[in-house]
C-alpha positions, 0 to 999 in steps of 0.5 A: 541515508542511502535508500533502495526503493522498489516500486518507486515509480508507483503512487506511494513510491513517488511520494516517498521518494519526493519526501526523502529527497527533500530530506537530503537522502540518496535514493536508488530506485529498482525498476524494470524501466530506467527511463521511467525513473529518469522521467519522473525524478531526473538525475536526483534518483539513481535507477537500478534495473537489476540487483548489482553485485554485492560489492557495488552498492551500499544502502542503509535501508530498503523499502519494498513497494513493488507489485502489480496493481491488484484491482486493475484487471479481472482475476484470471488464474494467470492474473492471480499468478502474476500478482503473486510473482510480482510481489513474492518472487521479487521480495525473495530475490531482494531478500537473497541479495541483501542477505548476501551483502557484507555491509547489510542495510539496517532495515527492510520496510516491505509492502503488504495490505489489509487484504492479509485479513481476508474478506471479513464480513460484519463490524469486527475490528481488526488489529495486527493480531486478529484472526484471518479469513482464508482466501486469495488475498490472505494467502497473497499477503501472508506469503509476501510477508513470509518472504520479507521476514526471512531477512531477519535471519541475516540480522536485518530489522523487518517492518511489514506495512499492511496498507489500506486504501491510500487517498491522494492525488492519484492511486485509487482516488484517481479512478473514482474521480471522473464518475463522481465528478460526472454525478455517476458515483454511488454506493457499491453493492450493499454499501455496508462493507468497510473501507479502511483508508489512509491519507498519502501524507500519513502513509509516507510519514509512517514509513519514514518513522519505521525507517528511523526508529530502530526499536520498531519491527513487525507488522503495522496496519497503515490505516486511519483510526476511523474506517468508514462504510462504503456508503459513508465514503461515497457520500463524503467523496460526493460532498467533497466534489460537490456532486450527488453520490446516489447511483448505486452499482449493483454487486452483480455488475461488479462481479461481471467486471472483476470476477473473483476480484470483486471481493475487493469492492464488495467486501472489506475489513474494519482495520485499526492501526493499534500498533501505530497508536501504541507507539505514539504516532499522531495521524495528520488525517483521522477524519475522512471529510478533512482528508478528501477536502485537502485532496480535491480542493 
């Protein structure tokens, strides 16, 4: 299979490309930095720095994972605009390109996030058809998904992956590792907010399943079946690292650091992967302690 991946130099993208290279697929990586693609993958992956003319590239599938990191910086109005442009504008450009191809890819797998549901307080379970809470994260993900769905007008199957917190050697866990390793970890805010997580192995295997099963389309929640509260998560991470996790971070401190973006840490969503379970996907990691153990060992 020939696959074009955007965001291939990111945490999820690197793992997906490695998986597909082992399977013998031919990978093209769309990136502004061709040197970074080469430094990561050598000559096994072809860098693409701009959308080529319609006659110059034929791919069977597109996986769209590009987007500026949402929790790395304080949400100024300028930052929020960049978060939107890096997702929505690129997706629109990508859909325009693939829709104009004479030989179109069969499927577009396009990124999204559980932020689609907004910041939901309480214990309400959320499946793919759940009502949403209005706000920046919802509008960001909703508009991102709407751009991707326009590819359906060109006869392309579209899958939207509403991803939770991805756990692996890198990504969100890498940012938590040092303070926890130093014994400085602990609950954030009340600690009661839900954290819907998924192991990177399951994230990649689900994307592969969506690539290779033509009957699957629409939105899918990419989260393990057992979400946990922030307090439960910090306890499990401290246990995996053999460190105490008792030093709380007050909510006001998070708000001082991240401003409006503090909602990502202080509020959450209890998300269920209902559609994945319905189609028979068997999660490799359903228990947080098991997932963390294999990562930190």
